Structure formats: C-alpha cells, structure tokens
C-alpha positions, -999 to +999 in steps of 0.1 A: +379+386-626+367+358-604+331+358-595+320+364-559+307+334-542+288+328-510+292+297-488+268+284-461+270+253-440+239+236-426+248+229-389+218+205-386+236+183-411+273+189-406+291+161-386+325+178-383+344+156-407+366+186-416+372+176-452+363+212-462+389+226-438+415+202-452+408+211-488+399+248-486+420+259-456+411+296-457+375+294-468+364+272-439+371+268-402+357+247-374+337+262-347+336+253-310+313+223-318+337+211-345+313+220-372+325+238-403+317+275-408+325+298-436+356+318-428+368+337-459+352+328-492+377+349-510+406+331-493+406+301-516+398+297-552+363+289-564+376+255-576+389+246-541+357+257-524+336+236-548+359+207-543+355+211-505+317+212-509+317+181-532+338+162-507+315+169-477+303+134-467+269+147-456+264+175-483+261+202-456+277+229-478+259+251-503+278+274-527+261+302-546+270+329-569+270+361-548+259+383-577+232+362-594+221+339-566+227+309-588+233+278-568+266+263-578+266+233-554+248+211-548 
C-alpha cells in the first residue's frame, strides 16, 4: 500500500513556472495567480509528485509523509 503524502506550495516563492503541473497533472493545479496549488495528492504516484517537486526551479514545493510527518522533499 502506498503511503499517504502531503504536499504544500509556498506562494511567497512560487513563480508559476508550472513544471509541477506538467509532471504531476493531477496532484497540482494553477490558481488564479498562476501559482501552483496542491490539487489531489492521491491523483499521481509518489514518484511523480517527488519528481515535480524536484523540478520546481525555485524549490517552492514541500512533500511530507502524511502519517509520520517525515519531510520527503526538500
């Protein structure tokens, strides 16, 4: 069974590059300000979500284990 993960985006840092939306199409969406927001963390695989976070050019995405609170990225 896949672990439950939580995703957050720091809107003070996000520049709306949309790499996360391109990589993890279900886990992220753009808001009215063209900034990424978590949409459905269960919509994509953990691997895709981590890839999206790793490809954020400004490191605005944090991924944590929903059960343990362990920070998975960054």
